[in-house]
N, C-alpha and C positions, 0 to 999 in steps of 0.2 A: 271666123265666128266671134262676135263680140260677147262680153260678159252676160248681157241680158239674154241673148240667144242661147248661150251655153246653159244658163240657169233654166230657161224654158224647156230646152231639150232634156235636161237632167230630170226635171219634174215629170215630163211625159214618159220617160223611160221608167221612173219609179212607179208611176201609176200603172203602166203596162205590166210591170212585174207583180205589183200588189194585187191586181185583179185578174191576172192570168188564170184561166180555168175556173173562174168563180162566176156563179149565177147572181145577178143583181138587177135592180130596177133602174130604168130611166124614168123619172117622174117630173112633170111640170104642169103648168096651167096654160090655157089657150092664149093668155096674154100676160103682161107684167103682173105678178101676184100682189103687188102693192097698189094697183090701180083700180081695183074693183070698187063698186059702191054698194051700199045696202040695198037689197032687193034685186040686184043684178045677178044674172045667172053666172056662177063660177064653174068653169069647166076644167077638170083635171084629166091628164093623159098619162097613162102608165104603160110601159113596155118592159118585158122581161128579156134580158139578154145574157149571153155568155161570150166572153172575149169580144164584146162589142157587137155581136151578131144576134138578131132576134131569135127567140126560142118559140117553138110550136108545141102545143098540147100539154103544157104544164099547168096544173091547177093553181089558182090564186084565190086567196081569201082577203077581204079588205073590210075595214071599219072606218066610219066617218064621225068626227067629233067637232061640233061647233060651239063657240063660246056663247051663242044665243040659245043653247040647249038643243040644237039640231043634232040628231043622231041617225046613223044608217049603217048598214053592212050588206055585204054581198059576196058572191062567188063568181068566178069566171075561169076561162081557160085561155092561156096565152096564145095570141095569134100574131105571127110575124108580119102579117100584112095590114094589121089594124090594131092600134093601141087600145087598151081598155079605157073607156071614157066614163067618168063619173061626174055628174052634175049636181049642184046644190046652190043654195043662197044663204045669206046672212041677213038677219033682221036688225042687227045693231052693230056698231063699229067693233071690230075684233077679228079673230082668225078662225079658220076651220082647217082641221087636220085630216089627212088620209093616212092610215097605217095599212100597209099591205105586205103580204109574205107569200112566197111560193111554198106549196105543201106537197107531201107525198100522199099515197093512197090511204094512209091512216089519219090524215089531217094534221100531221106533224110538220114543222118547218123543214123544208127540203134541205138535206145535208149539203153543206158547202155553199149555201145561198145566203145572201144578205137581205134582211127586211128593209122596207122603205117607210120613211115618215116624211111627208111633204105637206106644205100648207100654203094658203093664200089668205089675204086679208081684205076686208071691206072698210072703206072710210078710215084707213089707218091714221090719217092726219087728225082725226077727231077722237082718237083714243086718249083718255085722261086717267089719272090716278083715281082710285076709288075713295080712299080715306084722306081727308085734308091733313096737311102737315101740322104737327103740334104748334100751338101759339108761341111756346117758349123754345122753339127749335134753336134759334141763334143764341139765346141765353144759355141753353144747355151746353152748346159747344164752346162758348166763351168760358164757361165754368170748367169744362174738361181741360181746355188748353191752359187755364190758370193752374189747375192741379198739376199738369205736366211741368209748367214753368217753375213750380215750387220744388221740384225734385232736382237736385244737383245732377248735372250731366257728367257723371263719372264714366270715363271711357277706358276700356281695356282693349288694346290691339295686340293680336298675336300673329306674327308673320307666318304665312303658309306658302307652300310651293305653287307656282303657276306653271302651266304647260307652255307658256310663252316666255321666251328668254328676255323680252323687252318689257315685261310687266312686273310690277310689285303688287302683291296681294296680301291682305290681312283679314283674319277673322275678327269681327268686332263684337263687343258686349257693352251695352250702354244702359245705365240705370234708367228705369222708367216708372210710371205709375203701376202699382200692383205688385204681384209676387214674381213676375218674370221680367227680365231686361229685354231690350231690343237687341236682337242678334242677327248675324249674317256675315256677308263678305263685302269688302270694299277693295277695288283694284284700280290701278291707273298706270300709264306708261312710266317707265323709269325716267328719272331726271326731268319730269314735267315741270315747266316753268309756272310761276304764280300767274293766276288769271288766264291760263291758256286752254283749259279743258271744258268742253260741254259735258253735262252730267246726264246719265241714263239710270233710272231707278226701276228695278224689277220687283214685282210682288206676285204672289203665287196662289194657285188654286187649292182646293180642299185636299189635305193630305198631312202627313206627319213626319216625313223624312227630312234630312239635311237638304238645304236649297243649293242650286248650282252656284258656282263662283261667278259666272258670267264674265270671266276675265278675257274672253275673246273680244268683247267690246272694248276693253282697255287696250288690247293689242292693236285695235284700229284707231286708237287715239282718244278714247272717251274716259271720263271718270265714271266708273260703274259701281252701283250700289245694289246689292242683292239682299233682300230683307226676309228673314224667317217669318212664317205665319204666326208662330207660337212662342217666340222668345226662348226656344230651346237651344242648348249647346249644339254647335254644328260639327260635322265630321265624325259623329259616333257610328257605331255599328247598327245594323238593321234591327237587332233585338232591343236596343235601347229605345228606339222610336216606337217599336211595337208595344213595349211596356207602357210608354206614355199614352199611346192610343187606347189601350185597355184600362189605363189608370186615370191620372189627373186630367187628361184631355178627352176622355170618353164622351162621345156625343157633343163635341165642340160645336158651339153655335146653336144647338138644338135644346139647350138647357139654360137656366139662369136668366130667362127672358122676362121676368116679372117686372123688373125696373131697368131703366136705360143704363144706369151706372153699373149694374151687376152683369150686364150682357158681356159675353165673351168678345163680341165685336168691338165693344168700347175699348177694352184693353188692347186689342189687336191694332185698332186704328191709332191709338195713342202711341204704341210702340213704333208704328210706321212713321208718325210725325216726329218722334224723337230721333229716329235714325236719319231722317232727312234734315232735321235740325243740326245734327252733327255734320252731315255732308256739307251743309252751307258754311261751316266754319273752315273747311279745307281751303287753304290758300290757292290750290291748283284750279279750283272751280272758277269759271269766267264771270260768275255773278249775273248771268242772264239766261243761259240755256239749261233748263232742267226738265227733262222728258220722263214721264212715268208710264209704265206699261204693265199689263197683266191680263190674264184670262180667267173666266169663271169667278171664283172667289177672289182671284187676283184682280180682276176687273172691278169687282165690288170694292176692294181696297183702293184701287186707283181712282175711282170716282170720289170716294170719301176724301182721299188725299188731295186731289185736285180742287175740291170744294173748300178745303180747310187750310191749305198751304198756298199763300199768294205767290210764292216763288216758282211754282210749277208753270212752265211756259208752253207745254203741249202734252197731250196724253193720247195713248192708243188703248182702247179697251175691246176685248174680244169675248163674245158670249157672256155678257155680264150677269151676275147672280143677284138675286134679292131685289128685283124691281117691282114696284107696286105690290108689296106683300099683302096689303089689305084687299087686293083684287079678288081673292077667294070669296069675299062677301057679295061680289057682283057677278059671279059665274065665270070669272077668269080662270084659265087653267092654272092649277096649283104649281105644277112642276115639282122639283125636289128642293124643299126648303123648310125652314122651321115653321111650326104652327104660329099663326099670326097672333101677336100681342101688341097693344099700343106702344110698348117700350121699343119695339123694333122700328117704329116710324122714324126714330132719330138716326137710323143708319140706312134706311131705305134709299136706294140710289136715285129714285125719282126726286126725293126731297133734296138730296145733296146736289144733283145735277143742275138744279136751278141756279146754284151759286158758283158754278164753274165759269171762269172768264177766259181761259186759254182755249186755243183750237183743239178739237177732239176728233179723232177718227174712231169709228165703231164698226166691228164685224159681228154679225149675228147669223145663226142658222135658222131658217124657217121650219126646219124639221127637228128643232131642239125641244125636247119635252122636259128637260131639266130646267132650262131658263126660257120659258115661253115667250114668243115674239110680242105678244100684247104688252108685256111688261117693258120690253125694250122700247116700244113706241110710246108708251106712257112717259118714259124717260126722255126720249128724243124730242118729243113734242113740247116739253116745258123748258128745254135748254135755251139759254140766252147767249150762247157763245157760237163762234163759227164751228160747224160740225159737218161731218160726212159719214153716212151710214151705208155699209155694203151688206146686203142680205143674200145669202145663198139659199136657193129655194128648198133643196132637200138636205141642206147641211145640218148635221146633228151636233151634239155637244162635244163628242170626241171623235167619232168615226169619220174617216174620209168618205166623201160622197162622190162617186165617179159621175162625170158628165152632168154636173149640176149647174144650172144657170145662176148667174149673179146679177143683182140689180142694185143700183146706187141712187141715193137721194142725198141732197146736201142743202145747207142753209148758211148764209152769210149775214151776220148781224151788223147793222149800222153802228159805227163807233161814235 
């Protein structure tokens, strides 16, 4: 068995253990969920299973939400011989969602069962952002980077233990704009030669704890940079970060959004850029390979970084947050995100994505109600770089979705 086969077998075993004895849905559409057109009938098919086997006689309730205002709901009983079929249409480019759950005789979600959220889109290639980008978008970012350049790059490195004997790891603290420094971890193979290492940068989703060291990548021969979301000291106990969550970082990103300079996101992105600025000074970096990756708010950061840092050579973003924030004005699903203000347009990943020049791979879940799919396609459709998007039909924001189909689209830009 080769490594690829071993990994596949391991994932299948993990999935089998994870969903053993659990009741869950298999949900899809009658054809590729990204291929429907406005006015065309969209057909969803839902089956309720346990251990992969169809269940009979279990009550199901479902609701339908379309971005064109279409609504619907219904009840059914699971039939092992016939999937529940739900039909609808969309009158404008966007997505329609089905949410379903198995219930008991009191109408409560059936104990031990997983709900389903699945969607399909119509004319997804025509989805665009709702609010035009600010006329001074580029001028704003040039000003912010000038502010950063005016701050001396004072660096403090503290050696920390790595679980890998062939790796050196340091906790870093680097002065940046604002009250908090850029913090995190940098690691690399011991005795790395000048110009020998590719760089991998990790940025993280919403949360408050210490970030991972990511020294496993250094053990495989990379220069690894792991950046804190908030510029907080790393390696503290759980109570320290809980105090920050309830104190100075309470409602991070959902406050101070009256002006672009006052946004929490502005300071966060500038800290990211400062940390990467330091990485670029490391003699071990090969001066050409700099990959950035993140999920959710980490993907939000990764898009902002890739747009504003020319040295980024490739990026992978997963379930990216804060795409087409002004879309709520046009009936787009809100998801979980700050209330829209014009100041947020300077960080909206749709606006930043237009400026990315490196290749990008994207993963999204079509069942993700935190980061709705229409925002992801508003981003994808305006990108001018080589890009590949993989959409998992009932993939959510965090939950593993068993037996969920994946669909891929890609575009190559002429150089």
